[in-house]
N, C-alpha and C positions, 0 to 999 in steps of 0.2 A: 504494500500500500504506500503511495508516494507521500513523503513528508512535506508538511507545509510550514512556512515561517510564522511563528507566533506573532500576533500584532505588536506586543511589547518589543520584541527583537527588531521588527521592521522599523518601529519608531526610533529605536536607538541607532540603527544604521543610518536613517535619514538625518538624525542630529549630527552624527559623525561626519557625514558628507557636507553638511552645512558648515560645521566648524572647520573642516579641512579647507573649504573654499575661502572662508573669511581669513583664515591663517595665511593661506597662500597669497591672497591679495595684499595683506599687510606686510608679508615677508619679502616679496619679490620687488614690489614697485614703490617703495617709499622714496619719493622725490628723486627718482633716478634721472629724470629729464631736467629738473631745475638746476641742480648743481653743475652739470656739464655745460648747460647753456649759459650760465653765469660766467663760467671760465672762458668759453668761446667768445662771448660778447666782450669781455674785458680784453682778451687777446686781439680780437679783430679791431676793436675801437682803438686800442693802444698802437697797433701796427700802422694803421692808416693815418693816425694822428702824427706819428713820427715821419712817415713817408712824405706826406704833403699836408702839413698842419695849416697852411694858409688857406687852402681850399676846403679841406675836410672839416676843420673846426670853425669855419665861417658860420655865424648864426643863421644865415639864410639856408645853408646846406643842411644844418641840423634840423631846422624847421621843415625843410622839404622831406627829410627822412621820416619825420613824424607824420606828415601829411600823406605820404605814399604808403605807409605801413597798414593803416586801418582796413582798406578794402581787401587786401590779401589776408590780413590777420583774422578778420571776421569769418572769411571763407574757411580758413584753416581751423578755427574753433569749431565750425560746423562739421568739417571733415573729421575732426577728432571725436566729436559726439557720435557720428555715424560709426566710426571704428570702434567705439566703446562697446557697441552691441555685437561686434564681430563682423560688421558690414562695411559698406563704403558708399559714398554718394558722388558719382561722377557728373551728375547733372547740376551741381551747385552754380557753376559759372553761367550755364544756360538759364538757370532760374533767375540769377541776378540780372542778366541782360533782359530777360522777359519782363521783369519788374520795372527796370529802367525805361524800357520801351513803352510799357503801359502808362507810366507817369508822364513821360514826354508827350505821348499821343493825346492823353486826356487834357493836359494843360494847354497844348497848342490849339486843340479843337475848341476849348472854351474861350481862350484868349483871342481867337480869330474874330469873335463877335463881341466879347466884353472882357478886355484885359484886366480891369479892376476886380471883376468877379473871379477870374481865374487865379489872381494872386491871393484873394481872400480865402479861396478854397485850397490853397497850397497844402495845408496840413492834412486835409481830407484826401486829397489826391495822393499824397505820400502814403497815407494809410492804405489806400486801395492797392498801391504797389506792394506793400508788405503782405496784404491778404492774397495777392496773386502768388507770392512766394509760398504762403501757407497752403494754398490749394495745390500747387505743384508738388509740395512735400507730401500732401495727403495722397496724391496719385502714386508717388513712390511707395508710401506706406501700404497702400492697397495691393500693389503688385508684389511686394515683399512679404507682408504679413498675412494677407488673405489668400492671394493666388499661390504664394509659395515660391516665387521666382528668386533665384540667387541675387543678392544685392548688386553685385558688380554687373550682371547682365541686365537687371531691371533698370538700374540708373544709367547704364550705357544706352539702352533703348530710349529712355525718357530724355536723355541729353540730346539725342538725334531729333526726337519729336519736338522738344522745346526750341531747339535751334531752327528746325524747319518752320515752325509757327512764326518765329521771329523774322526769318528771311521773307516769308510770304507777306507778313504784316508790313514790313518796312520796304519791300521791293528790293532788298539788298542795299539800300542806301542808308546814310546816317541821318537820324532825326535830330533836329535842333530845337531847344527850348525846354525849360524846366522852371518850377516855381522859384521865385527869388529867395524864399526862405531857405531852400537847399543851398543855393549859391552863397548866401550869407553865412551859413554854418560852415561851408567849405573854406571861407576866407577868415573867419573869426578866430581870435586867440584869447586865451585867458592866462595872464601873466607870462606872455610869450610862448605859451604852449598851445598848439592848434586845437581848436574845439573838437575836430574830427578824432584826434588822438585820444582826447579825454573820453569821447563816446566809445571808442574802441576799448578802453580800459573798463568802462562801465559794463559793456557787453560781456567782457571777459569775467568780471566779478560776478555778474548775474548767472552766467552759465556755470562758473565754478561752484557757486552756492547750490545751484540746481543739482549738480553731480554729487557733491559731497555732503550736503546738508538736508536733502529731502528724500522721502521714501521712493520717489520716482528714480532719483539718481542711484540709490542703493539697488533697486530692482534692475536698473539698466546695467550696472556693473556685474551683478550676478548672472544676468542673462548672457552677457558677453563672455564671462569667465567659464561658465559651465551651464548650458541650457538644460541639461538633465537635472542637475541639482536645483536649478531655478524652478523647473516644473514640479519637483517634489516639494518645494517650499511654497507652492501655491501661487507662483507668479504667472500671470497671463502674458505670454510672449507677444500675442497680438497687440494688446494695448501698449506694451512697452515699445514695440517697433513703430506703431502708429505715432505715439507721442514723440519718439526720437526723430522720425523723418519729417513730421510737421514742424518740429522745432528747427531742424536744419533748413527746411524751406523758408521759415520766417527769417532766419539768419541770412539766407541767400537774398531774400527781398530787401533786408536792411543793407546788405552789400550793394545792391542795385541803387539804393538811394545815395550811398557813399560815392558810387560812380558818378552820379549826376551832380553831387556836391562839389566834386573836384573839377568836373567839366560838364556843362549843361548840354551834353549830346548823348545819344543812345544808338547803339547798333547791335546787330546780331553776332558780330565777330569780335567784340571787345573782350580782351583778357583771355584769349584762347589758350595762352601758355600757362594760365593760372591753375588749370586742372591738375597738372603734375606737380606744380610748385606747392600747392596747399597740401598735397599728400606728403611731399618731402618735409614741409614744416611740421605737420602733425607728428610724423614719425621721429623727427629730430627732437621735438618737444617732449618725447617720452611716451607717446601714445602706443599702446600695444596693438599692432595691426590685426592680431587674431582676437582682440576683444578683451574686456575685463578691466582695463585701466586706461585712464587718460588724465594728464595734469594740464590744466588750462594755463597755469603760470608758466610751465615749460613751453607751451605753444606760443604764448606771447613773447617769451624770450627768444625762441627760435625765429619768430617773425622779425624781431629786431636784429638778430644776428645776420640773417640773410640780407636785410635792408642795409645794414652797415657795410657788408661785403660789397653789395651792388654799388652803393654810393662811393665806397673806397676805390673800387675798380674804375669808376668814372673819374674820380679825382686824380688817379695816376694814369689815366688815359688807356685803360685796357678795354677790350671790346666786350659786347654782350655775349659772344660765343665763349670767351674765356671765363666770364661769369657763370655761364651754364656748366662749364667743366668744373668750376669751383664748387657749385652746388652738389654735383655728383660726388666729388672727392670728399666733401664734408659728410655727406650722408653715409658713404661707404665706411669712412673712418669711425663714425659713431656706431654703426652697426657691428663692425669688427670689435670695437671696444666692448660692446654689450655681450657679444658671443664669448669673448675671452673671460669676461667677468662671470658669466653664468656658468661656464665650464669649471671655473676655479671654486665656485661656491659649493661647500659640502652639502650633500643631500641629507635631509633629516631622516632618521630611522623611524619607520612606521611603528606605532604602538600596538597594532593588532592587524589581523588579516583583513578585517573590514576596512581599516584605514588605508591599507595597501591598495585595495581595490579602488577606494575613493580617490586616492592621489593619482592612481594610474589613469583615471577617467578625466582628470582636470588638465586642460592644456596649459603648458608652461611657456612663458615668453622666451 
């Protein structure tokens, strides 16, 4: 007669799985991205400050770096959030462009008959752009959570769809015009610090709190670390994935507003190189590509590191192609460092056969 597992023993096994996941998250990923990014930032900033201090340390150049980093940084935060679940969102740039095109189209359509009304509705028009991003994120969530398509394939498909819609919408041309409130934000400073950069920091803080201080963030981390343990803990993966991709869509919409704040134009092909760049930034910042951990502070620092490198290369008159090579070298160096450190870390001895099984099921970074 087959033996069955007593209910009490099953509950103990489930508790051990949960404890093992929590222990693994705390043991492997404590600030691994933040420390190395601080070191890289200090090294990069110091190097270019020595090589060409007159250009690199010029206040205008420093302000330009802070103005340029938010649009890429916000997209990188969104990418890190998608990776936290073990997924990815390749459609982020397309969502940002679609949001910017929506705002520009609405504004110019209203301004053609009543410019004053168009300006007074600037805030509402910007909100519509963010809602477009949320809707696009919900489409991704539906394909991934409900239909069950792999995130990389689902978002690759929606990237093509959103790009196609944008090209048909604009006829392949650049749209001109945006609410003056966005341009004002793009040019404003607070104590010499661009307002766009401060908004970037606010977004980073809010997403950081969402990940680390809310039940949704904890569920998202466990979903990415071990979906099986998450299921036994009563976490509904569908709601977690929907919430994640709607949030990344909202961040994409906000990035679209940042595009317009820097330059009141919108097109379907703006920022095409950002897709791979934001993945690089997320991984450099300490995000685990297989899910379970992301540090928003690390992502912010990684954004600043690459922005410093780009500005420094410009200051010493190196080309964009050499900057692309530097991106790859930095990424490979960090990944090699991670692998060496993981292999040197002693593996903990499991306390029981059950914990051995549990640890074997948990993916390691």
